C-alpha positions in Angstrom: 49.8 57.4 95.0 51.9 56.8 91.9 51.5 54.1 89.2 54.3 51.9 90.6 52.2 51.3 93.7 49.3 49.8 91.8 51.7 47.9 89.6 53.2 46.3 92.7 49.8 45.3 94.0 48.8 43.8 90.6 52.1 41.9 90.3 51.7 40.3 93.7 48.1 39.4 93.2 48.7 37.9 89.8 51.7 35.9 91.1 49.6 34.5 93.9 46.7 33.5 91.7 49.1 31.9 89.2 50.3 29.4 91.8 46.8 28.5 93.2 45.8 24.9 92.4 43.7 24.7 89.2 40.2 23.4 89.5 40.3 22.1 85.9 41.1 18.3 85.9 44.3 17.2 84.2 43.6 14.8 81.3 44.9 11.3 81.9 44.4 10.1 78.4 48.1 9.7 77.8 49.2 8.5 81.3 46.6 6.1 82.6 47.4 2.4 81.8 44.1 0.4 81.5 45.7 -3.0 80.7 48.4 -4.7 78.8 48.9 -8.2 77.4 52.4 -9.3 76.4 53.5 -12.5 74.6 55.9 -14.7 76.5 57.8 -15.2 73.2 60.4 -12.5 72.5 62.6 -11.6 69.6 65.6 -12.5 71.5 64.4 -16.1 71.8 63.5 -16.3 68.1 65.6 -16.6 65.0 65.4 -12.8 64.4 68.7 -11.0 64.7 67.2 -7.7 66.0 64.1 -5.7 66.8 64.5 -3.6 63.7 61.1 -4.6 62.2 59.3 -3.8 65.4 61.0 -0.4 65.7 60.1 0.4 62.1 56.5 -0.6 62.8 56.4 1.7 65.8 57.8 4.6 63.9 55.2 4.2 61.2 52.3 4.0 63.7 53.6 7.1 65.5 53.9 9.1 62.2 50.4 8.1 61.1 48.8 9.1 64.5 49.5 12.7 63.7 46.9 12.4 60.9 44.6 9.6 61.8 42.9 8.1 64.8 42.9 4.6 63.4 45.6 3.0 61.2 46.6 -0.6 60.3 49.8 -1.7 58.6 52.2 -4.7 58.1 56.0 -4.8 58.4 57.9 -7.6 56.7 60.6 -9.4 58.7 61.6 -11.9 55.9 59.9 -13.7 53.0 57.7 -15.8 55.3 57.2 -13.7 58.4 55.8 -10.2 59.1 54.4 -8.0 61.9 50.9 -6.7 61.6 50.0 -3.8 63.9 47.5 -1.0 64.4 46.6 1.8 66.8 43.2 3.4 67.6 42.5 6.5 69.6 39.2 7.5 71.2 37.1 9.3 68.8 36.4 12.2 71.2 40.0 13.3 71.6 41.9 15.6 69.3 44.5 14.5 66.7 47.1 16.1 68.8 46.0 14.1 71.9 46.0 11.0 69.7 49.5 11.6 68.5 50.7 12.3 72.1 48.9 9.1 73.4 50.4 6.8 70.7 53.8 8.3 71.0 53.8 8.0 74.8 52.6 4.4 74.6 55.2 3.3 72.0 58.0 5.2 73.5 57.8 3.1 76.7 59.0 -0.5 76.7 55.8 -1.8 78.3 56.2 -5.2 76.7 59.9 -5.1 76.1 60.7 -7.3 73.1 57.6 -9.4 73.0 56.7 -10.7 69.5 53.0 -9.7 70.1 51.3 -7.4 72.5 48.2 -5.2 73.1 48.5 -2.2 75.4 45.6 0.1 76.3 45.9 3.6 77.7 42.9 5.6 78.6 43.0 7.5 75.3 44.4 5.0 72.8 45.6 1.4 72.3 48.1 -0.4 70.2 48.2 -4.0 69.1 50.8 -5.9 67.1 51.6 -9.6 66.4 54.1 -11.6 64.5 52.7 -14.0 62.0 53.6 -16.4 59.3 52.3 -15.5 55.8 50.3 -18.8 55.7 48.7 -18.1 59.1 47.7 -14.6 58.1 46.0 -15.9 54.9 44.0 -18.4 57.0 42.9 -15.9 59.6 41.7 -13.3 57.1 39.1 -15.8 55.7 36.3 -15.7 58.2 37.4 -15.0 61.8 35.5 -16.4 64.8 32.6 -14.2 65.9 33.3 -14.9 69.5 34.6 -11.8 71.1 37.6 -12.0 73.4 37.5 -10.1 76.7 40.8 -8.3 77.3 39.9 -6.4 80.4 36.9 -5.9 82.8 36.6 -3.4 85.7 33.5 -3.2 87.8 32.7 -0.4 90.3 30.9 -0.7 93.6 27.5 -2.4 93.4 24.4 -0.4 94.0 21.2 -2.3 93.6 18.9 0.7 93.0 20.7 1.3 89.7 19.5 -1.9 88.0 16.4 -0.4 86.3 18.2 2.8 85.3 21.1 0.8 83.8 18.8 -1.4 81.8 17.3 1.7 80.2 20.7 3.3 79.7 22.2 0.2 78.0 19.2 0.1 75.7 19.9 3.7 74.6 23.6 2.9 74.1 22.9 -0.1 71.9 20.4 1.9 69.8 22.9 4.8 69.6 25.8 2.6 68.3 23.7 1.2 65.5 23.3 4.6 64.0 26.9 5.8 64.6 30.2 5.5 62.8 31.6 3.2 65.4 31.6 5.6 68.3 28.8 6.7 70.6 28.8 8.7 73.8 25.7 9.9 75.7 24.3 11.0 79.0 21.1 9.3 80.0 19.7 10.8 83.2 22.7 10.5 85.5 24.6 7.9 83.6 27.5 8.8 81.2 28.0 6.0 78.6 30.5 5.4 75.8 31.1 2.7 73.2 33.7 2.4 70.5 34.4 -0.3 67.9 37.6 -1.1 66.0 37.9 1.3 63.1 37.3 -1.3 60.3 34.2 -3.0 61.7 31.0 -2.6 59.8 27.8 -1.5 61.6 26.4 -4.9 62.1 29.7 -6.3 63.6 30.1 -3.2 65.8 26.5 -3.5 67.1 27.0 -7.2 67.8 30.2 -6.6 69.7 28.8 -3.8 71.8 25.7 -5.9 72.5 28.0 -8.7 73.8 29.9 -6.2 76.0 26.6 -4.9 77.4 25.6 -8.5 78.4 28.9 -8.9 80.2 28.3 -5.6 82.0 24.8 -6.7 83.0 25.9 -10.2 84.2 29.3 -9.5 85.7 29.1 -5.9 86.8 25.4 -6.1 87.9 24.2 -2.7 89.1 27.8 -1.3 89.6 28.1 2.5 89.7 30.7 2.2 86.9 32.3 -0.3 84.6 34.7 -0.8 81.7 34.5 -3.8 79.4 37.2 -4.2 76.8 36.8 -6.7 74.0 39.2 -7.3 71.2 37.0 -5.5 68.7 35.1 -3.0 70.9 34.8 -1.5 74.4 32.1 0.1 76.5 32.3 2.2 79.7 29.8 3.9 81.9 29.8 6.0 85.0 26.9 6.9 87.2 27.0 10.5 88.4 25.3 10.9 91.8 22.7 13.6 92.4 23.7 17.0 93.8 21.9 18.4 96.8 18.3 19.4 96.1 18.0 17.2 92.9 15.6 14.4 92.6 16.8 10.9 91.6 19.3 8.3 92.7 22.1 8.9 95.1 25.0 6.7 96.2 25.3 6.2 100.0 28.2 8.3 101.4 28.3 10.6 98.3 26.6 13.5 100.1 29.1 13.4 102.9 32.1 13.4 100.5 30.5 16.1 98.4 30.0 18.3 101.4 33.6 17.7 102.6 34.9 18.8 99.1 32.8 21.9 99.2 34.0 22.8 102.7 37.6 22.4 101.6 36.9 24.7 98.6 35.3 27.3 100.8 38.3 27.2 103.3 40.8 27.5 100.5 38.9 30.3 98.8 38.5 32.2 102.1 42.2 31.8 102.9 43.1 33.1 99.5 40.9 36.1 99.9 42.2 36.8 103.4 45.8 36.6 102.3 45.2 39.0 99.4 43.5 41.4 101.8 46.4 41.3 104.2 48.8 42.0 101.3 46.7 44.9 100.2 46.5 46.4 103.7 50.2 45.9 104.4 51.1 47.7 101.2 48.6 50.5 101.9 50.0 51.1 105.4 53.5 51.1 104.1 52.6 53.7 101.5 50.7 55.9 104.0 53.7 55.9 106.4 56.0 56.8 103.5 53.7 59.7 102.7 53.7 60.9 106.3 57.5 61.1 106.3 57.7 63.0 103.0 
């Protein structure tokens, strides 16, 4: 058999494997919208002639996201009015992912021409607001310590998780105190994360995360997952059910779903192997017949 025969087999096999579905999950940092809040006041209804200051602010935020994961700035509209804005990316994504996330967010007219807005994607969020100079000076002298809840999402309740979650939350609160404003951990079968706004000090960050934990305990009691977004911080957690043969908690129905997924994987894998075998046999028979005629 000549080299071209093996080359043909390799090319067909490689092409087939190339188009098999990938088992690696696709990141949704840049596509999944968590929440958005848009002001009802728009630039068109104000005394501003255009959105030029807003566009300029967006361009500056996009440019800075190629270097930083948190950035604040102001953009003047006139002598008395300006726009303050900032972005923040998750600490555990790359700068490239941060840039892509911020660019994706600001390239879409999610809040049209609102004079203030806050939009949160899975991997980043952007907030901006239009202020008078006097208002800005007043709000920079002590702000209210009451955290504002922007978004809350609770998963399915599962009573048996209560004790485990109490322990996990305690670990998260201890972890954020000794961090730089970001903490992620796995405690037993719970994956937790907390992040504070980039310019909060440790005490403010710890207090904010503590408030978010209290909301999770009270309003997402024993849920298998939750996301709590405050104005200055957010927390999230997800309980990962046990696999077969492991000791620990399990969510009702999880075993059945897991077995179904495994069965599908086996079927797909078997079908792929069978198809490759048929291709190989077909090519081999063709080659043998050709040799018989020669």
